[in-house]
N, C-alpha and C positions, 0 to 999 in steps of 0.2 A: 769118606768116599774117595776113591782113586779113579780119575778120568784120564784115559789116554786119548790124545787127539791125533788123528790122521787126516790126510786130505791133500788136495792139489795146492800148488804154490799160488799165493795171492787169493786164496778162498776165504780167508778171514780167521784162520786158526789163531794167529797172534792177537787179534781183536777179542776173540772169545777168551783167550788166556788172560789178557789184561782185565777183562770184566770179572772173571772168576777170582783173580788175585786182589784187585783193588776194591771191588764192591762186596765180594763174598768171603774173603779171607783165605782163599786157597793158597797153598805153597806151590811154586812153579819149579819144574825140573825141565831143562831144555836140552834135547838131543843135539841140536845145532850148536849150542855153546860148547858142549863137551867135545864135539868133533872139531870145531874151529880152534879150540885150545890146542888140540893135537896138531892141527894144520900149522898153527903158529909155532908150536914147539919144534916142529920139524923144519922150520924155516921156509915154508912154502907160501905162495901167494894165496891170500884168503878169498879164493873164488869158488864158484859152484863146482867146477870140475875137480879141484883138489878136495873139496868137502866130500864129494861122492867117493873119490878114490880112497881117502883116509877112512871114511865111514865103513867102506867095504873091507879095508885092511883090518880095522878094529874088530869087525865081526868075524873075519877069517881067523884072527889070532886068539880072540877071547870068547868066541861063541856068537851065534847070530842074534842073541838077545842081550848082549853085553850092556847096551845102553839102558835098556829098561831095567835090567837087574841092578845096575848101579843106582838108578833112581829109586827103585823099590827098597834097596838096602838103606838109603838115606831116609826114606819115609819111615821105615821100621826103627832105625837107630834114633831118629829124632821124635818118634812117637807122633807123627803128623796125622791128623784126623782127615783133613781134606787136601788132596794133592792133585795136580794136573801135570801130566807128562806130555811134553810137546817135542817132537812129533814122532809118532809110531810109523816106521817105514818098512819093516820086514815082518814076514809072517810069524817067525819065531818070537819077535817082540810082542806081537798081538796075542799070541798064545800064552806067553809068560804073564802078560798083563791080566788076561782073563783068569788064568789059574790063581792069581793073587787076589781075585775078587774085583778087579777093576772093570770099568765100563769103557768100551771103545766108541768114541764119537768121531764120525767122518764129516768133513766139511768140503763142499764143492761150490763152484760157480761157473758161469760161462767163461771160456778161455779169453775172450777179448776183455771182459771186465777184470779178470784176474791179472792179465798183462798190464792193464792200465793201473791197477793197484800196485803191482810190484815196481813199476817205473816210478810211481809216486813216492814210494817209501825210500828208494834210492840207496839201498845197502850195497856193499861191495859185490855180493853174489847176484844182485838184481840188474846189473848193467849189461843187458843183452837185447838183441833185436827180437822182434816177435818170432821170426823164423828160428832163431837159436833157442828161444823160450820153448817153442813147440818141440824142438829136437831133444832138449834136456828133459822135458816132461815125458816124452815117449820112452826114453831110456829109463827114467826113474819109475815109471809105471810098471815096467817089466824088464828089469835089468837082467841080461843073460848070465852075469856073474852070480853064482849061487849065494854069495855073501852080499849081494847088492840089494837095492831097493826094489820092492815089489808092491808099490803103492796101490795098484789096481786090486790085487788080491787082498791086501790089508783092508782097503775100503769096503770090499765085499763082506769082510768079517765083522764090520761095525755093528754094534748093537743099535745104533741110531745114526741117521744121516741128516745133516742140515744143508739145504741148498741156499746159499747166502747171496741172494740178489737184492738184498734189502738195505735199508739205512741202519746205522749203528744202533739207534734206539729200538728199532724193530728186531734186530738181531739179538739184543739183550732179552727181549720178551720171548723169543724162540728158545734161547738158552735157559731161561727160567722155566719154560714148559718142559724142556728136556730134564732139568733137575727134578722137577716135581714127579716126573715119571720114573726116574731111576734112583733118586736118593732114598736111602733106607731110614 
């Protein structure tokens, strides 16, 4: 099974990935890691703005689905049975995932709860005010750059959506229910 995860920042995508990897043996492919490697390679500050700019540049240069294609190539090359690709951000990425037989899972939660979560995790890209958090999100949901993030459209394409306003154990039960529905 190949799962692509999309969703809003702080919604719990990483928590779901951790569960799939540690408890269920999925192999994880991270879009963020690939983009941040390129940010570092180019000598840029590892912040949210540079991640967005470099992600857009990679899509412009190599195709709007480059990140998902690279993950799917590794899945095939390593004969991986269960993989999770985090995070699907562009329409072409979602289309490529689905054409490969993958299932697209969207995750969302209330903005205030998500902001609280991202402040709590404290990564370099998460050190923002609530106002900046909202501005970044508005752009990432509908980036006017044709190679940019279109999270709103991608989330609409999801095969299944989880609204994560629950505890981690409750979230695990919701993920188990999702897997029962979509696993072949």
